[in-house]
Rosetta silent file (secondary structure, phi, psi, omega in degrees, C-alpha in Angstrom):
SEQUENCE: MNPRHLAWLVLLAGSAAAHAANPEEGAEIYRRHCSACHGNDGRPVLPGAPDFTRPTALMRSDLSLLATIRAGRGGMPAFAGQLRDRDILDVVAHLRTLR
SCORE:     score description
SCORE:     0.000 S_00000001
   1 L     0.000  141.133 -179.615  186.230  102.280   41.978 S_00000001
   2 L   -59.089  140.280 -179.994  189.122  101.871   39.460 S_00000001
   3 H   -63.974  -33.453 -178.310  188.730  104.366   36.568 S_00000001
   4 H   -66.461  -43.373 -174.270  189.247  101.463   34.018 S_00000001
   5 H   -68.102  -28.362 -178.465  186.392   99.466   35.525 S_00000001
   6 H   -68.496  -51.657 -176.193  184.203  102.581   35.565 S_00000001
   7 H   -57.127  -45.252  178.290  184.986  103.181   31.812 S_00000001
   8 H   -60.715  -45.707  178.812  184.225   99.469   31.108 S_00000001
   9 H   -62.434  -35.991  178.123  180.894   99.703   32.879 S_00000001
  10 H   -69.584  -47.429  168.615  179.842  102.740   30.962 S_00000001
  11 H   -43.103  -53.093 -177.307  180.729  101.069   27.774 S_00000001
  12 H   -67.017  -35.082  175.292  178.902   97.934   28.722 S_00000001
  13 H   -57.548  -47.954  178.296  175.863   99.912   29.871 S_00000001
  14 H   -58.766  -40.382 -179.416  175.594  101.394   26.488 S_00000001
  15 H   -76.317  -33.724  179.884  175.738   97.973   24.775 S_00000001
  16 H   -72.783  -32.161  173.792  173.526   96.295   27.180 S_00000001
  17 H   -63.071  -26.497  179.752  170.804   98.966   26.837 S_00000001
  18 L   -73.775  -13.312 -177.130  170.707   98.114   23.160 S_00000001
  19 L  -122.690  116.012  176.556  169.670   94.591   23.852 S_00000001
  20 L   -82.431  127.072 -175.269  166.403   93.940   25.851 S_00000001
  21 L   -62.188  150.218  178.910  167.201   90.843   27.919 S_00000001
  22 L  -126.391  105.607  178.557  165.072   87.707   27.082 S_00000001
  23 H   -56.185  -32.688 -179.088  164.229   85.584   30.025 S_00000001
  24 H   -69.370  -37.823  174.740  163.102   82.659   27.865 S_00000001
  25 H   -62.945  -46.788 -178.135  166.524   82.558   26.113 S_00000001
  26 H   -59.529  -35.509  179.048  168.097   82.964   29.474 S_00000001
  27 H   -62.035  -40.877  176.705  166.209   79.902   30.837 S_00000001
  28 H   -61.946  -45.819  177.259  167.740   77.696   28.149 S_00000001
  29 H   -65.512  -38.124  175.349  171.254   78.935   28.809 S_00000001
  30 H   -58.566  -51.005 -179.742  170.776   78.655   32.518 S_00000001
  31 H   -52.788  -43.955  176.498  169.660   75.038   32.080 S_00000001
  32 H   -73.263  -30.600 -171.881  172.803   74.214   30.027 S_00000001
  33 H  -113.004  -21.966 -164.806  175.395   76.146   32.058 S_00000001
  34 L  -121.842  -28.176 -170.737  174.127   76.892   35.505 S_00000001
  35 H   -61.222  -36.990 -179.319  171.469   74.365   36.678 S_00000001
  36 H   -53.441  -33.974  178.168  173.895   71.620   37.668 S_00000001
  37 H  -109.616  -31.127 -177.576  175.117   73.693   40.555 S_00000001
  38 H   -94.831   -2.712  173.788  172.413   76.330   41.063 S_00000001
  39 L    86.821  153.519 -175.925  169.554   73.962   40.612 S_00000001
  40 L   -72.888  -22.940  177.909  166.815   73.921   37.873 S_00000001
  41 L  -100.982   -1.388 -177.122  164.529   76.200   39.964 S_00000001
  42 L    98.273   -9.621 -178.925  167.235   78.487   41.366 S_00000001
  43 L   -87.323  130.520 -170.416  167.522   76.578   44.678 S_00000001
  44 L   -66.745  146.221  172.133  171.270   75.585   45.058 S_00000001
  45 L   -89.097  -41.541  178.946  172.498   72.078   44.530 S_00000001
  46 L   -96.599  145.502  179.010  175.970   72.756   45.888 S_00000001
  47 L   -71.179  141.723  176.475  176.534   74.238   49.396 S_00000001
  48 L    93.106  -10.583  173.892  177.500   77.782   49.312 S_00000001
  49 L   -78.121  150.831  178.310  175.703   78.584   46.033 S_00000001
  50 L   -69.258  145.340 -179.797  173.218   81.360   46.193 S_00000001
  51 L   -98.088  102.097 -177.348  169.512   80.609   46.476 S_00000001
  52 L   -72.090   -9.910  173.099  167.943   82.665   43.555 S_00000001
  53 L   -78.821  -10.114 -175.304  164.517   82.156   44.899 S_00000001
  54 L   -92.756  142.800 -179.676  165.321   84.331   47.934 S_00000001
  55 H   -63.375  -34.577 -178.674  164.842   88.203   47.308 S_00000001
  56 H   -61.859  -30.024 -167.329  168.240   89.031   48.760 S_00000001
  57 H   -65.114  -26.619 -172.927  170.234   86.851   46.244 S_00000001
  58 H  -121.952   38.751  177.207  169.489   89.237   43.342 S_00000001
  59 L   -83.422    2.114  174.883  169.611   92.662   44.916 S_00000001
  60 L   -87.875  161.997  173.790  172.546   93.724   42.746 S_00000001
  61 L   -67.283  164.014  178.869  172.218   95.394   39.476 S_00000001
  62 H   -64.674  -28.811 -179.477  172.194   93.536   36.297 S_00000001
  63 H   -72.608  -30.568 -177.987  175.663   94.975   35.395 S_00000001
  64 H   -78.558  -35.388  177.119  177.084   93.894   38.730 S_00000001
  65 H   -73.166  -31.437  175.703  175.710   90.419   38.265 S_00000001
  66 H   -59.316  -52.923 -169.102  177.091   90.380   34.656 S_00000001
  67 H   -66.577  -36.966 -178.907  180.507   91.228   35.891 S_00000001
  68 H   -68.159  -38.089  178.178  180.444   88.551   38.543 S_00000001
  69 H   -69.626  -38.547  177.975  179.339   85.880   36.059 S_00000001
  70 H   -61.255  -43.385 -173.595  181.988   86.962   33.481 S_00000001
  71 H   -91.815  -18.297 -175.530  184.748   86.794   36.051 S_00000001
  72 L    81.164  171.395 -172.270  183.507   83.909   38.264 S_00000001
  73 E  -167.825  124.582  174.562  183.388   83.905   42.032 S_00000001
  74 L    65.561 -120.780  175.535  184.386   81.269   44.583 S_00000001
  75 L   -84.198  -10.890 -175.935  183.782   77.834   43.030 S_00000001
  76 E   -83.101  135.512 -179.746  181.933   79.186   39.993 S_00000001
  77 L   -73.142  159.089  176.843  184.103   79.407   36.849 S_00000001
  78 L   -71.891  137.042  178.112  184.427   82.579   34.827 S_00000001
  79 L  -105.398   -0.094  175.141  182.092   82.561   31.871 S_00000001
  80 E   -60.167  134.789 -176.046  183.860   85.413   29.810 S_00000001
  81 L    86.221  -16.082  179.940  184.711   83.703   26.488 S_00000001
  82 L  -103.786  -41.768  177.387  182.131   81.079   26.960 S_00000001
  83 E  -124.409  145.014  175.110  178.977   83.263   26.963 S_00000001
  84 L   -81.493  159.286 -178.238  178.413   86.590   25.350 S_00000001
  85 H   -58.906  -32.776  176.987  177.335   89.521   27.567 S_00000001
  86 H   -65.545  -36.854  177.293  173.816   89.407   26.024 S_00000001
  87 H   -57.025  -52.438  179.657  173.652   85.755   26.826 S_00000001
  88 H   -61.452  -43.174 -179.243  174.513   86.508   30.505 S_00000001
  89 H   -62.489  -33.857  170.607  171.980   89.383   30.677 S_00000001
  90 H   -60.291  -35.286  176.669  169.442   86.907   29.436 S_00000001
  91 H   -71.054  -34.737  179.033  170.339   84.504   32.251 S_00000001
  92 H   -71.517  -33.762  176.347  170.036   87.360   34.736 S_00000001
  93 H   -68.203  -31.938  179.018  166.534   88.250   33.429 S_00000001
  94 H   -76.427  -31.254  177.620  165.520   84.604   33.837 S_00000001
  95 H   -65.392  -33.284 -178.621  166.948   84.535   37.378 S_00000001
  96 H   -65.535  -26.011  176.829  164.783   87.587   38.237 S_00000001
  97 L   -80.106   -7.401 -176.236  161.630   85.440   37.275 S_00000001
  98 L   -79.513  -14.701 -176.565  162.513   82.780   39.828 S_00000001
  99 L   -62.131    0.000    0.000  161.459   84.790   42.846 S_00000001
């Protein structure tokens, strides 16, 4: 792992730990920003989008999912600058309730 990425993750882990993720807030953010592609219930609308109702879809750490959502992946746009890290962590907490 790149030392810069490691330092960023360490800093982010400290700030993320100070905020307990709120799945209820995450559900609202998910509805506004994610459900058009990922479905209201976490079952994908677009081909290739992950099915969040499957246990394997969320086997990564919260920080790993946060990094992916911030940077974007495949057809998913980057949400850095659109959502705060705490909002993204709220979405991740909501996703973990969909299984």
